[in-house]
TORRO-968439 format. One record per residue (C-alpha): x, y, z. Coordinates in nm, 3 decimals, always signed. Example, Ala and Ser with C-alpha at 12.3 -4.5 7.8 and 13.67 -1.06 7.14 Angstrom:
REM residues 2
+1.230,-0.450,+0.780
+1.367,-0.106,+0.714
//
This chain:
REM residues 326
+0.000,+0.000,+0.000
+0.283,+0.238,+0.083
+0.441,+0.164,-0.256
+0.113,+0.231,-0.438
+0.064,+0.558,-0.249
+0.415,+0.670,-0.345
+0.353,+0.571,-0.708
+0.027,+0.769,-0.718
+0.198,+1.077,-0.576
+0.484,+1.047,-0.825
+0.248,+1.014,-1.123
+0.040,+1.307,-0.999
+0.352,+1.520,-0.963
+0.464,+1.436,-1.317
+0.122,+1.523,-1.460
+0.112,+1.854,-1.273
+0.463,+1.945,-1.384
+0.374,+1.868,-1.745
+0.063,+2.082,-1.714
+0.260,+2.373,-1.567
+0.522,+2.351,-1.841
+0.253,+2.343,-2.110
+0.081,+2.649,-1.964
+0.407,+2.843,-1.942
+0.493,+2.755,-2.301
+0.158,+2.887,-2.424
+0.169,+3.210,-2.223
+0.532,+3.316,-2.191
+0.471,+3.673,-2.071
+0.657,+3.631,-1.741
+0.965,+3.489,-1.913
+1.030,+3.805,-2.112
+1.340,+4.000,-2.014
+1.280,+4.205,-1.704
+1.334,+4.578,-1.712
+1.660,+4.685,-1.546
+1.548,+4.909,-1.260
+1.194,+4.888,-1.398
+0.862,+4.757,-1.277
+0.622,+4.517,-1.447
+0.254,+4.512,-1.350
+0.011,+4.236,-1.446
-0.359,+4.290,-1.386
-0.472,+3.946,-1.272
-0.828,+4.057,-1.202
-1.015,+4.379,-1.276
-1.381,+4.304,-1.199
-1.576,+4.520,-0.956
-1.762,+4.423,-0.642
-1.873,+4.089,-0.502
-2.097,+4.012,-0.801
-1.984,+3.715,-1.015
-1.855,+3.831,-1.354
-1.828,+3.536,-1.590
-1.492,+3.545,-1.769
-1.341,+3.808,-1.537
-1.145,+3.763,-1.218
-1.194,+3.967,-0.904
-0.957,+4.247,-0.821
-0.591,+4.143,-0.799
-0.268,+4.302,-0.919
+0.080,+4.150,-0.944
+0.382,+4.382,-0.929
+0.730,+4.259,-1.025
+1.013,+4.485,-0.909
+1.368,+4.358,-0.912
+1.369,+4.016,-0.747
+1.037,+4.076,-0.570
+0.690,+3.966,-0.676
+0.416,+4.141,-0.480
+0.047,+4.059,-0.498
-0.218,+4.317,-0.411
-0.558,+4.172,-0.315
-0.687,+3.825,-0.395
-1.020,+3.848,-0.574
-1.220,+3.556,-0.710
-1.039,+3.356,-0.979
-0.708,+3.542,-0.975
-0.512,+3.214,-0.937
-0.640,+3.091,-1.273
-0.521,+3.414,-1.433
-0.186,+3.390,-1.256
-0.124,+3.055,-1.427
-0.284,+3.172,-1.752
-0.035,+3.459,-1.758
+0.245,+3.203,-1.752
+0.349,+3.219,-1.386
+0.402,+2.913,-1.168
+0.144,+2.869,-0.892
+0.418,+2.943,-0.639
+0.497,+3.284,-0.791
+0.315,+3.491,-0.528
+0.425,+3.452,-0.166
+0.379,+3.814,-0.055
+0.023,+3.947,-0.034
-0.087,+4.301,+0.048
-0.455,+4.362,+0.127
-0.621,+4.699,+0.075
-0.911,+4.607,+0.305
-1.103,+4.300,+0.416
-1.417,+4.316,+0.201
-1.494,+3.969,+0.066
-1.429,+4.053,-0.300
-1.069,+4.144,-0.211
-0.989,+3.837,+0.000
-1.216,+3.556,-0.120
-0.939,+3.366,-0.303
-0.686,+3.374,-0.020
-0.762,+3.007,+0.063
-0.666,+2.914,-0.293
-0.341,+3.112,-0.261
-0.270,+2.956,+0.077
-0.344,+2.592,-0.005
-0.306,+2.519,-0.376
+0.056,+2.627,-0.439
+0.155,+2.440,-0.123
-0.027,+2.115,-0.201
+0.057,+2.077,-0.572
+0.389,+2.011,-0.743
+0.613,+2.201,-0.743
+0.511,+2.288,-0.387
+0.563,+2.618,-0.209
+0.830,+2.573,+0.060
+0.834,+2.921,+0.212
+0.571,+3.088,+0.432
+0.295,+3.300,+0.284
+0.350,+3.659,+0.400
+0.044,+3.883,+0.433
+0.016,+4.254,+0.511
-0.318,+4.426,+0.565
-0.540,+4.641,+0.786
-0.648,+4.558,+1.138
-0.802,+4.212,+1.142
-0.563,+4.061,+0.887
-0.370,+3.850,+1.138
-0.692,+3.724,+1.295
-0.846,+3.639,+0.957
-0.538,+3.445,+0.846
-0.523,+3.256,+1.175
-0.885,+3.152,+1.134
-0.826,+3.044,+0.773
-0.546,+2.813,+0.881
-0.775,+2.677,+1.153
-1.061,+2.627,+0.906
-0.843,+2.409,+0.685
-0.670,+2.230,+0.973
-0.785,+1.884,+0.860
-0.656,+1.925,+0.504
-0.330,+2.077,+0.628
-0.276,+1.801,+0.884
-0.340,+1.519,+0.638
-0.125,+1.662,+0.359
+0.159,+1.769,+0.588
+0.165,+1.500,+0.857
-0.012,+1.189,+0.724
-0.009,+1.146,+0.348
+0.193,+1.364,+0.109
+0.443,+1.512,+0.360
+0.427,+1.858,+0.206
+0.660,+2.126,+0.341
+0.578,+2.243,+0.697
+0.725,+2.585,+0.615
+0.517,+2.618,+0.298
+0.187,+2.622,+0.491
+0.299,+2.872,+0.752
+0.152,+3.221,+0.746
+0.331,+3.536,+0.860
+0.063,+3.806,+0.881
+0.089,+4.169,+0.992
-0.169,+4.432,+1.078
-0.012,+4.742,+0.927
-0.014,+5.115,+0.990
+0.034,+5.395,+0.734
+0.388,+5.439,+0.608
+0.657,+5.206,+0.474
+0.547,+4.848,+0.532
+0.800,+4.663,+0.314
+1.165,+4.732,+0.227
+1.367,+4.454,+0.063
+1.613,+4.427,-0.225
+1.568,+4.792,-0.320
+1.188,+4.765,-0.329
+0.973,+4.983,-0.103
+0.599,+4.947,-0.043
+0.422,+5.237,+0.127
+0.067,+5.208,+0.261
-0.155,+5.516,+0.273
-0.508,+5.540,+0.419
-0.796,+5.599,+0.178
-1.163,+5.675,+0.237
-1.397,+5.381,+0.179
-1.706,+5.480,+0.371
-1.733,+5.305,+0.706
-1.469,+5.046,+0.613
-1.177,+5.159,+0.827
-0.892,+5.129,+0.789
-0.868,+5.091,+0.413
-0.539,+5.134,+0.232
-0.386,+5.209,-0.103
-0.026,+5.114,-0.179
+0.266,+5.267,-0.364
+0.559,+5.057,-0.489
+0.895,+5.224,-0.563
+1.196,+5.060,-0.727
+1.487,+5.190,-0.931
+1.346,+5.540,-0.962
+1.010,+5.413,-1.092
+0.675,+5.368,-0.923
+0.321,+5.233,-0.938
+0.031,+5.302,-0.704
-0.288,+5.105,-0.641
-0.584,+5.297,-0.499
-0.784,+5.016,-0.343
-1.150,+5.101,-0.289
-1.187,+5.472,-0.225
-1.379,+5.789,-0.281
-1.161,+6.086,-0.386
-0.880,+6.090,-0.132
-0.640,+6.369,-0.034
-0.418,+6.106,+0.126
-0.393,+5.924,-0.205
-0.304,+6.244,-0.390
-0.033,+6.331,-0.138
+0.118,+5.980,-0.144
+0.104,+5.935,-0.520
+0.206,+6.268,-0.672
+0.428,+6.212,-0.972
+0.386,+5.833,-0.971
+0.457,+5.668,-1.307
+0.136,+5.461,-1.313
-0.176,+5.500,-1.100
-0.421,+5.210,-1.095
-0.751,+5.345,-0.969
-1.100,+5.211,-0.909
-1.413,+5.363,-1.069
-1.790,+5.320,-1.094
-2.029,+5.371,-1.386
-2.326,+5.572,-1.257
-2.559,+5.474,-1.542
-2.486,+5.104,-1.498
-2.520,+5.137,-1.122
-2.870,+5.282,-1.162
-2.967,+4.973,-1.360
-2.817,+4.726,-1.115
-2.922,+4.897,-0.791
-3.272,+5.047,-0.821
-3.287,+5.132,-0.451
-3.171,+5.494,-0.437
-3.059,+5.489,-0.075
-2.836,+5.188,-0.131
-2.709,+5.332,-0.458
-2.619,+5.663,-0.297
-2.427,+5.478,-0.027
-2.226,+5.295,-0.295
-2.148,+5.619,-0.479
-2.033,+5.785,-0.157
-1.758,+5.529,-0.097
-1.631,+5.497,-0.454
-1.506,+5.726,-0.733
-1.697,+5.852,-1.037
-1.517,+5.917,-1.368
-1.539,+6.293,-1.318
-1.395,+6.260,-0.969
-1.119,+6.033,-1.099
-1.027,+6.301,-1.353
-0.979,+6.545,-1.066
-0.753,+6.297,-0.885
-0.547,+6.233,-1.200
-0.497,+6.606,-1.255
-0.349,+6.641,-0.908
-0.136,+6.326,-0.919
-0.012,+6.368,-1.281
+0.077,+6.003,-1.350
+0.243,+5.911,-1.678
-0.040,+5.660,-1.724
-0.368,+5.620,-1.535
-0.541,+5.281,-1.553
-0.885,+5.188,-1.426
-0.927,+4.857,-1.248
-1.184,+4.716,-1.006
-1.444,+4.880,-1.228
-1.729,+4.765,-1.455
-1.498,+4.818,-1.753
-1.758,+5.005,-1.956
-1.641,+5.248,-2.227
-1.834,+5.530,-2.058
-1.586,+5.541,-1.769
-1.287,+5.635,-1.986
-1.498,+5.854,-2.215
-1.634,+6.058,-1.925
-1.293,+6.085,-1.761
-1.141,+6.225,-2.080
-1.391,+6.510,-2.077
-1.216,+6.648,-1.771
-0.862,+6.505,-1.799
-0.622,+6.539,-2.092
-0.359,+6.290,-1.974
-0.327,+5.928,-2.080
-0.592,+5.701,-1.930
-0.681,+5.342,-2.018
-0.933,+5.083,-1.907
-0.760,+4.792,-1.738
-0.843,+4.440,-1.857
-0.762,+4.102,-1.711
-0.405,+4.001,-1.805
-0.306,+4.350,-1.917
+0.070,+4.398,-1.865
+0.226,+4.737,-1.792
+0.603,+4.787,-1.816
+0.737,+5.091,-1.633
+1.084,+5.210,-1.729
+1.220,+5.497,-1.936
+0.897,+5.448,-2.127
+0.565,+5.323,-1.994
+0.432,+5.047,-2.216
+0.116,+4.848,-2.180
-0.031,+4.559,-2.368
-0.353,+4.367,-2.333
-0.364,+3.989,-2.370
-0.247,+3.895,-2.720
-0.178,+4.260,-2.809
+0.137,+4.447,-2.904
+0.292,+4.680,-2.646
+0.261,+5.052,-2.702
+0.494,+5.318,-2.557
+0.331,+5.599,-2.361
//
């Protein structure tokens, strides 16, 4: 029986490795030469809110800077897009959470368990930074999956004990990460009654990208992000919202804790990014069209698997599209 169990695990590992190699061969984006002193951003999920969007992943952004890979939020389905983009499942071991709404954290169990329990397994702890409650949430997630973890680690497959550990921190505004020349700064944003909520700015090699998280127009964001190369910002479509949420009181509450296209234009004017990109939005053409009425700078609608290279030039490309300098 022991021999059969070992054989099954070996065959499973071979099949998974073949599958990973095949995926990487079909989507080689992450194997392209990295930018010296530059930053590469991959939008792994751009959908808005807790609603299920068929064919779109929930909000999640991967930032590659130097030797660091940093993941911001873990919305529904982002792991599929991580692999679809050509990354190994173990690519993301550092997670930064803007806030603890379900649509930003719902796929953390997948990130915690799958790369650890599938070949090639994760052998380092999952590190998580986020607002108050992050440590408690991660502790409870490990507890919720205690049976699976125990069996895979201690009884059957003998997966790495370090690979299932979690190192979680409840952060405060300011620098929360400094390694290998990469700095991550958290800044508070205004998301209604959801406090604290954070945006993040990543700096490396004289270049930068900022992620707004969920927010209404925020002076803190403007102060923290002035002159950033790329600003990834949320947005809502008021016309679509009226269709989806007929209750005016509920709709007004949603508008009050998010950003309209006109408001986003005002933020972009103050920040002056080289490129502004909408994510965690409905993705409707009206959002960019309305923003351009009030803002003359470069602004694009983010799509799942869009890649943004930040160096001497800022280039972006959608899935299966050529890159364009900005």
